[in-house]
N, C-alpha and C positions, 0 to 999 in steps of 0.2 A: 534474573530479570534486571535489565537495565532501565534506568529512568533518565530521559532527556528532558529539558525544559526550554521552551521558547517563550519570548516575551511579547510577541506580535505575529500577525499574520505573514509579515514579510520575512520574519525569521523562520517561521514554519516552512514557508516556501524554500528558503536558503537551505534548511536542513534536508529538505526533500532532494535538493540539487546535490548535496554532499552524498547522500545515500546512493544516488544514480551513479556516481563515479565507481561504486563498488558492485554495481549489479552485473550479473552474468546471465547469458542465455539460459532459460529455463527456471529462473528464480520465481518464487511465489511469494507475494506479500498480502497478507490479510489485515484490513483496517477496520476496526471496531471503535465505535464512538457514537454519542447522541447526535441527532440532527444538528447541523451547525457547529460541530466540534473542530472542524478544520481538515476533515479527510480529503475533500476536493482541493483545498489549498495545497495540501501536502502532495497530492498526485500532480498537481500542476508544476511543482518544483521538481518531482522525479522526471516528468515528461521534458521539462526545460532541460534538465541535467542530461538527459539521453538525446538531446539535440532535436527534439521534435519542434516543429513550427505550428502544429495543429492547435486549434482552440480547444482547451480541456474543459469539459463541464460534466456535471454529475450525471451518469446514465440511469437515474431512477426510472425514467419512462421507457427507455429503450433497452434497459438491462446490460447491455454492452456497448462500449465505444472502443474503437481501435484507433490507435495513434502510431504514426511512423516516426522512428528515430533511429539511433544506433542499433537498437533492437525494437521489433514491434512491441507495442504495449497493448495489452487486452485488459481494459478497465471494466469490471464487473460491478454492479449494484444489485445485490439479491434482496433488497428491502421489499420489493413488490411480488416476489415469488412466494407461493404458498405450498408447492408440492415438490418433491424431490424429482419427479420425472420432468418438471419444467427445466431442469438444468441442462438436460440433454438437447432440448429444443433450442437453447441459445448457444450451444457449442461449448459449454463450461468444461466438460471433460476433455475436449480436444485441446482447448487453449491452457487449461490449468494442469496439463499433464507433465509440465516441466521440459518441453521440448521446443516450443515455437516462439520464444521471446520472454517477455515479462508479463506475468499475470498479476493484477492487483485486484484484490477481491474486496469490496465493501460489503459490511453486514455478514461476514462469514459464520457468526454465531447462529444464523438460521438454518444451516445445514453442515455442522461441524463433522458429521460422519462422512461427508462427501469430499472433504479436502484432500489433497495428496498427503502422503505420509510425513513429508517435511516442508516446512514453510517458516516465514517470519511472521508472527502475529505482532501487531502494534495496536494498543489501546490508546486512543487520544481522549484526554480529558481536559475540562476547564481547570485552570489553575486558580490562584488566589485573587487574580483580576479577570476582567471579561476577555481580555486579549491574550493572556498567558495560557499556554497549553502545556501539559505533561504528557510526554510520550512514553509508554511503558512497552519496551520491547521484550518479546517472549520467544526466543528462538526455539525451534523444533528441528533437530538434526544438526549434524556436525558442520555442514556448509553455512547454517545460519548462525551457529555459535562463533564461527570464524568471522562471518559478516559482522556480528556486533563488536567483536574485538577491535576490527579494522576501523569501524565507525567511532568508537570511543577514542581511538588514537586521533582520527581526523577531525572529531568535533568535541574535544575535551572541554572547550569553552561552554559547552551547554550542559555538562553534567552537574 
């Protein structure tokens, strides 16, 4: 597990931009963290880094937002879902299959058994100050191990 630290929302955004440079078609990112932890700020940075001009907001009430960029971005928020069968209704399996762009899944802990076999799990937690964030990267699979190594090289200033 790798831990990255950001000192402000702007730095969390920039970190998302850095990650976007390493994203490939079919990647899956799971974002876990309390309400207000900075998940949407991070997604805004990823979307910007992938060249999206779309306005990124939390998909809490719509469950999924789709953004256009270098790759399509499928941004899920599973917070309001209560049953596994609801995932099929929102296209979760189709978009998180690793074939159609980038899937970003907020609140993945609600349905861990429904996640693909490989993904990058990121826990975002508040640090020692209200603006500081600790990002705990937990790669699952060779692709994501490699992604974390590349990210450490490009963001060594955040370790």
